[in-house]
N, CA, C and O atoms as a MOPAC input file, in Angstrom:
PM7 MOZYME 1SCF
protein

 N    -62.32000 1   -38.83800 1   -58.78100 1
 C    -62.27400 1   -37.59100 1   -57.60200 1
 C    -63.36900 1   -39.11500 1   -56.78600 1
 O    -64.15400 1   -40.00700 1   -57.10900 1
 N    -62.39300 1   -38.28800 1   -55.11600 1
 C    -63.65200 1   -39.35600 1   -54.25700 1
 C    -64.97800 1   -38.46100 1   -53.98100 1
 O    -65.38400 1   -37.42700 1   -54.51200 1
 N    -65.35900 1   -39.06400 1   -53.20500 1
 C    -67.10100 1   -38.14000 1   -52.59400 1
 C    -67.70300 1   -39.74700 1   -51.25900 1
 O    -67.99000 1   -40.93700 1   -51.13200 1
 N    -67.54000 1   -38.52400 1   -50.67800 1
 C    -68.59900 1   -38.77700 1   -49.33700 1
 C    -70.14600 1   -38.98400 1   -49.40100 1
 O    -70.75600 1   -38.88100 1   -48.33700 1
 N    -70.91600 1   -39.29500 1   -50.66500 1
 C    -72.28900 1   -39.48400 1   -50.70000 1
 C    -72.74200 1   -40.23800 1   -49.77500 1
 O    -73.35800 1   -39.77000 1   -48.81800 1
 N    -72.45700 1   -41.77700 1   -49.95400 1
 C    -72.99900 1   -43.17300 1   -49.36600 1
 C    -73.26000 1   -42.09200 1   -47.32700 1
 O    -74.21100 1   -41.75600 1   -46.62100 1
 N    -71.91900 1   -42.00700 1   -47.28200 1
 C    -71.64200 1   -40.76000 1   -45.93000 1
 C    -72.89400 1   -40.40300 1   -45.46600 1
 O    -73.73100 1   -40.65000 1   -44.59800 1
 N    -72.63700 1   -39.67300 1   -46.48200 1
 C    -74.36700 1   -38.92900 1   -45.41900 1
 C    -75.61200 1   -38.97900 1   -45.92300 1
 O    -76.66200 1   -38.46200 1   -45.54000 1
 N    -75.27600 1   -39.86900 1   -47.09200 1
 C    -76.16500 1   -40.31100 1   -47.67800 1
 C    -77.37600 1   -41.02200 1   -46.16900 1
 O    -78.41700 1   -40.68900 1   -45.60200 1
 N    -76.06700 1   -42.44500 1   -46.10300 1
 C    -76.46900 1   -43.58000 1   -44.52600 1
 C    -76.75600 1   -42.07900 1   -43.06300 1
 O    -77.74300 1   -42.06900 1   -42.32700 1
 N    -75.65900 1   -41.05400 1   -43.01600 1
 C    -76.42200 1   -40.69600 1   -42.05800 1
 C    -77.63700 1   -39.68800 1   -41.78400 1
 O    -78.00300 1   -39.25400 1   -40.69200 1
 N    -78.21700 1   -39.40400 1   -43.17100 1
 C    -79.90300 1   -38.98500 1   -43.19500 1
 C    -80.19000 1   -40.32200 1   -43.08200 1
 O    -80.61400 1   -39.76900 1   -42.06700 1
 N    -80.46400 1   -41.83800 1   -43.05400 1
 C    -81.40300 1   -42.79500 1   -43.05500 1
 C    -82.05400 1   -42.89000 1   -44.48900 1
 O    -83.24100 1   -43.09800 1   -44.73900 1
 N    -80.67100 1   -42.62500 1   -45.66800 1
 C    -82.06100 1   -42.75800 1   -46.97400 1
 C    -81.33000 1   -44.12700 1   -47.63700 1
 O    -80.48400 1   -44.85700 1   -47.11900 1
 N    -81.63100 1   -44.16900 1   -48.27700 1
 C    -81.57400 1   -45.60100 1   -49.08700 1
 C    -80.53500 1   -45.06900 1   -50.25000 1
 O    -79.83500 1   -44.24300 1   -49.66600 1
 N    -80.14700 1   -45.14700 1   -51.49400 1
 C    -79.87900 1   -45.19100 1   -52.99600 1
 C    -80.71000 1   -44.75000 1   -53.75600 1
 O    -80.58200 1   -43.86200 1   -54.59900 1
 N    -81.97100 1   -45.61200 1   -53.37100 1
 C    -83.07100 1   -44.84500 1   -54.14500 1
 C    -83.91700 1   -43.94200 1   -54.11000 1
 O    -84.45700 1   -43.35800 1   -55.05000 1
 N    -84.11900 1   -43.74200 1   -52.39100 1
 C    -84.74900 1   -43.04300 1   -51.76900 1
 C    -84.30600 1   -40.90800 1   -52.96800 1
 O    -84.90400 1   -39.96500 1   -53.48800 1
 N    -82.16000 1   -41.71000 1   -52.54800 1
 C    -81.78200 1   -40.16700 1   -52.88800 1
 C    -81.57100 1   -40.11700 1   -54.68900 1
 O    -81.29200 1   -39.29300 1   -55.56000 1
 N    -81.85600 1   -41.35000 1   -54.58200 1
 C    -81.90500 1   -41.70900 1   -56.71100 1
 C    -83.25000 1   -40.22300 1   -57.25700 1
 O    -83.11600 1   -39.20300 1   -57.93300 1
 N    -84.58800 1   -40.93000 1   -56.43800 1
 C    -85.91500 1   -40.03800 1   -56.24500 1
 C    -85.82000 1   -38.40800 1   -56.39600 1
 O    -86.35900 1   -37.54100 1   -57.08400 1
 N    -84.69100 1   -38.49400 1   -55.22000 1
 C    -85.37000 1   -36.73900 1   -54.57900 1
 C    -84.17500 1   -36.74400 1   -55.42400 1
 O    -83.49700 1   -37.35600 1   -54.60000 1
 N    -83.37700 1   -36.56300 1   -56.38200 1
 C    -82.44000 1   -36.40200 1   -57.44800 1
 C    -82.56900 1   -36.43600 1   -58.56600 1
 O    -81.93900 1   -35.84800 1   -59.44500 1
 N    -83.60200 1   -37.30200 1   -58.64000 1
 C    -84.50800 1   -37.67600 1   -60.49700 1
 C    -83.38700 1   -37.80600 1   -61.49900 1
 O    -83.06100 1   -37.38100 1   -62.60700 1
 N    -82.76500 1   -38.99200 1   -60.08900 1
 C    -81.83000 1   -40.26300 1   -61.69400 1
 C    -81.86400 1   -41.23300 1   -60.89000 1
 O    -82.06700 1   -41.11700 1   -59.68100 1
 N    -81.61900 1   -42.53900 1   -61.63700 1
 C    -81.72500 1   -43.44600 1   -61.41800 1
 C    -80.96700 1   -44.09100 1   -60.14000 1
 O    -79.75900 1   -43.88100 1   -60.03400 1
 N    -81.54200 1   -44.75900 1   -59.30500 1
 C    -80.32700 1   -45.86500 1   -58.21600 1
 C    -78.99000 1   -46.62000 1   -58.71500 1
 O    -78.23000 1   -47.16900 1   -57.91700 1
 N    -78.79700 1   -46.59800 1   -59.96200 1
 C    -77.67100 1   -47.28600 1   -60.87000 1
 C    -77.37100 1   -45.97800 1   -60.20600 1
 O    -77.50400 1   -45.98800 1   -58.98200 1
 N    -76.93300 1   -44.67400 1   -60.84700 1
 C    -76.78300 1   -43.71100 1   -61.09700 1
 C    -75.48400 1   -43.45700 1   -59.73100 1
 O    -74.26700 1   -43.57800 1   -59.59000 1
 N    -76.90600 1   -42.96900 1   -58.79000 1
 C    -76.35100 1   -42.93200 1   -57.41400 1
 C    -75.06000 1   -44.25800 1   -57.21600 1
 O    -73.86800 1   -43.95200 1   -57.24900 1
 N    -75.36500 1   -45.21500 1   -57.08400 1
 C    -74.91400 1   -46.87200 1   -56.95900 1
 C    -72.79600 1   -45.86300 1   -58.01700 1
 O    -71.80500 1   -45.27100 1   -57.58800 1
 N    -73.17400 1   -46.19900 1   -59.02300 1
 C    -72.11000 1   -45.84900 1   -59.67500 1
 C    -71.13500 1   -44.55000 1   -59.15700 1
 O    -69.93200 1   -44.72700 1   -58.96700 1
 N    -71.81600 1   -43.15900 1   -58.93700 1
 C    -71.47600 1   -41.90200 1   -58.26700 1
 C    -70.97200 1   -42.92000 1   -57.10500 1
 O    -70.35300 1   -43.73300 1   -57.79200 1
 N    -70.87500 1   -43.30800 1   -55.95200 1
 C    -70.65200 1   -43.56500 1   -54.61300 1
 C    -69.78300 1   -44.70200 1   -55.05500 1
 O    -69.32800 1   -45.18700 1   -54.01900 1
 N    -69.53300 1   -45.06900 1   -55.63100 1
 C    -68.47600 1   -46.55500 1   -56.28200 1
 C    -67.19000 1   -46.15800 1   -57.00700 1
 O    -66.22000 1   -46.83900 1   -57.34200 1
 N    -67.54100 1   -44.48100 1   -57.19300 1
 C    -66.56300 1   -43.90100 1   -58.13500 1
 C    -66.76200 1   -44.57300 1   -59.50500 1
 O    -65.56800 1   -44.85700 1   -59.59400 1
 N    -66.96000 1   -44.76200 1   -59.94300 1
 C    -67.54500 1   -44.51500 1   -61.20500 1
 C    -68.23600 1   -44.03800 1   -62.26700 1
 O    -68.46600 1   -44.46900 1   -63.39700 1
 N    -68.56100 1   -42.91700 1   -61.58300 1
 C    -69.34700 1   -41.41100 1   -62.03500 1
 C    -68.59500 1   -40.31000 1   -61.67400 1
 O    -68.01200 1   -40.30700 1   -60.59000 1
 N    -68.53300 1   -39.44200 1   -62.38000 1
 C    -68.63900 1   -38.00500 1   -61.69700 1
 C    -70.25200 1   -37.51900 1   -61.97500 1
 O    -70.76200 1   -37.55700 1   -63.09500 1
 N    -70.79500 1   -37.16200 1   -61.03100 1
 C    -71.50200 1   -35.95500 1   -61.38600 1
 C    -71.79500 1   -35.03200 1   -62.64300 1
 O    -71.32000 1   -35.26000 1   -63.75600 1
 N    -72.89600 1   -33.62500 1   -62.24800 1
 C    -72.79900 1   -33.26500 1   -63.74300 1
 C    -72.85800 1   -32.17500 1   -63.03800 1
 O    -73.72600 1   -32.30200 1   -62.17400 1
 N    -72.29300 1   -31.06800 1   -62.99700 1
 C    -72.53300 1   -29.55800 1   -61.73000 1
 C    -73.83100 1   -30.01600 1   -61.06500 1
 O    -73.81300 1   -30.48800 1   -59.92800 1
 N    -74.80200 1   -29.89800 1   -61.67400 1
 C    -75.79100 1   -29.61800 1   -61.44200 1
 C    -76.66800 1   -30.85200 1   -60.53700 1
 O    -77.59000 1   -30.70600 1   -59.73400 1
 N    -76.11300 1   -31.86400 1   -60.92400 1
 C    -76.06500 1   -33.31000 1   -60.34200 1
 C    -75.27800 1   -32.88200 1   -58.75000 1
 O    -75.55500 1   -33.18600 1   -57.59000 1
 N    -74.75300 1   -32.47500 1   -59.04800 1
 C    -73.61600 1   -32.36700 1   -57.90200 1
 C    -74.30700 1   -31.40200 1   -56.21300 1
 O    -74.42600 1   -31.62200 1   -55.00800 1
 N    -74.61600 1   -30.17100 1   -57.34900 1
 C    -75.77200 1   -29.66000 1   -56.26400 1
 C    -76.62300 1   -30.42400 1   -55.71900 1
 O    -76.60800 1   -30.50300 1   -54.49100 1
 N    -77.76300 1   -31.32500 1   -56.62100 1
 C    -79.22700 1   -31.72400 1   -55.64700 1
 C    -78.47700 1   -33.16100 1   -55.37600 1
 O    -79.00000 1   -34.27100 1   -55.27900 1
 N    -77.65900 1   -32.94600 1   -55.32200 1
 C    -77.09300 1   -34.03200 1   -54.12400 1
 C    -76.72800 1   -33.32700 1   -53.04100 1
 O    -77.35400 1   -33.68100 1   -52.04200 1
 N    -75.78100 1   -32.27200 1   -52.81600 1
 C    -75.57300 1   -31.42300 1   -51.56100 1
 C    -76.87300 1   -30.91200 1   -50.97900 1
 O    -77.15200 1   -31.21700 1   -49.82000 1
 N    -77.89900 1   -29.96300 1   -51.88000 1
 C    -78.46200 1   -29.94200 1   -51.60000 1
 C    -80.01900 1   -30.64100 1   -50.27000 1
 O    -80.57500 1   -30.21600 1   -49.25700 1
 N    -80.09600 1   -31.81500 1   -51.11200 1
 C    -80.48000 1   -33.27600 1   -50.93100 1
 C    -80.00400 1   -33.52800 1   -49.05600 1
 O    -80.55700 1   -33.39200 1   -47.96500 1
 N    -78.88000 1   -33.89000 1   -49.50000 1
 C    -77.95000 1   -33.79900 1   -48.35000 1
 C    -77.41000 1   -33.36200 1   -47.33400 1
 O    -76.70700 1   -33.92500 1   -46.49500 1
 N    -78.03600 1   -31.50400 1   -47.50300 1
 C    -77.99900 1   -31.27800 1   -46.78300 1
 C    -76.36600 1   -30.21500 1   -46.53100 1
 O    -76.02200 1   -29.29700 1   -45.78700 1
 N    -75.98100 1   -30.71800 1   -47.22100 1
 C    -73.97200 1   -30.08600 1   -46.48900 1
 C    -73.94900 1   -28.90300 1   -48.56500 1
 O    -74.61200 1   -28.75400 1   -49.59100 1
 N    -72.96000 1   -28.55900 1   -48.04400 1
 C    -72.12300 1   -28.21000 1   -49.08300 1
 C    -71.26300 1   -28.98400 1   -50.42000 1
 O    -70.44900 1   -29.88200 1   -50.20400 1
 N    -71.50200 1   -28.61400 1   -51.45100 1
 C    -70.54500 1   -29.20000 1   -52.15200 1
 C    -69.22700 1   -29.89400 1   -51.88300 1
 O    -68.93200 1   -31.08300 1   -51.76200 1
 N    -68.37600 1   -28.52500 1   -51.81400 1
 C    -67.17200 1   -29.20400 1   -51.05400 1
 C    -67.02400 1   -29.94800 1   -50.32400 1
 O    -65.89500 1   -30.40800 1   -50.15700 1
 N    -68.47000 1   -30.53000 1   -49.32500 1
 C    -68.38200 1   -31.56700 1   -48.27700 1
 C    -68.66400 1   -32.95600 1   -49.46400 1
 O    -68.37700 1   -33.98700 1   -48.85600 1
 N    -68.89400 1   -33.12300 1   -50.19200 1
 C    -69.61900 1   -33.97000 1   -51.09900 1
 C    -68.11200 1   -34.56900 1   -51.34700 1
 O    -67.58600 1   -35.49900 1   -50.73700 1
 N    -67.62300 1   -33.87000 1   -52.29000 1
 C    -66.35000 1   -34.00700 1   -53.06900 1
 C    -64.62400 1   -33.79500 1   -52.74100 1
 O    -64.01600 1   -32.73500 1   -52.59100 1
 N    -64.07700 1   -35.27300 1   -52.69100 1
 C    -62.25300 1   -34.82000 1   -52.10000 1
 C    -61.70900 1   -35.30900 1   -53.40800 1
 O    -61.60600 1   -36.34300 1   -54.06800 1
 N    -61.38200 1   -33.88500 1   -53.44700 1
 C    -60.20700 1   -33.65300 1   -54.75500 1
 C    -58.32600 1   -34.12200 1   -53.87900 1
 O    -57.63100 1   -33.37400 1   -53.19200 1
 N    -58.03700 1   -35.61200 1   -54.30300 1
 C    -57.78900 1   -36.82700 1   -54.22900 1
 C    -55.76600 1   -35.65100 1   -54.49100 1
 O    -54.85300 1   -35.99300 1   -53.74000 1
 N    -55.54700 1   -34.72800 1   -55.31200 1
 C    -54.47800 1   -34.26400 1   -55.66700 1
 C    -54.08700 1   -33.44800 1   -55.01900 1
 O    -53.12000 1   -32.76200 1   -55.35200 1
 N    -55.00200 1   -33.23400 1   -53.44500 1
 C    -54.43800 1   -31.38700 1   -52.87800 1
 C    -53.46300 1   -32.39500 1   -51.40300 1
 O    -52.80700 1   -31.77900 1   -50.56400 1

């Protein structure tokens, strides 16, 4: 599943580390998610969306559509 987390994070002007702190995860977790090496839990997906000020649907792209 592709995501747009890096795009929205950069628009907000925050680093991976800052986003990680705001979502209570490691910077490595954010890096892995942004590089499509890890799919976040549903709770983390909602936390990321809330922190970035977007809907979950806007963060994740279904490649099968």
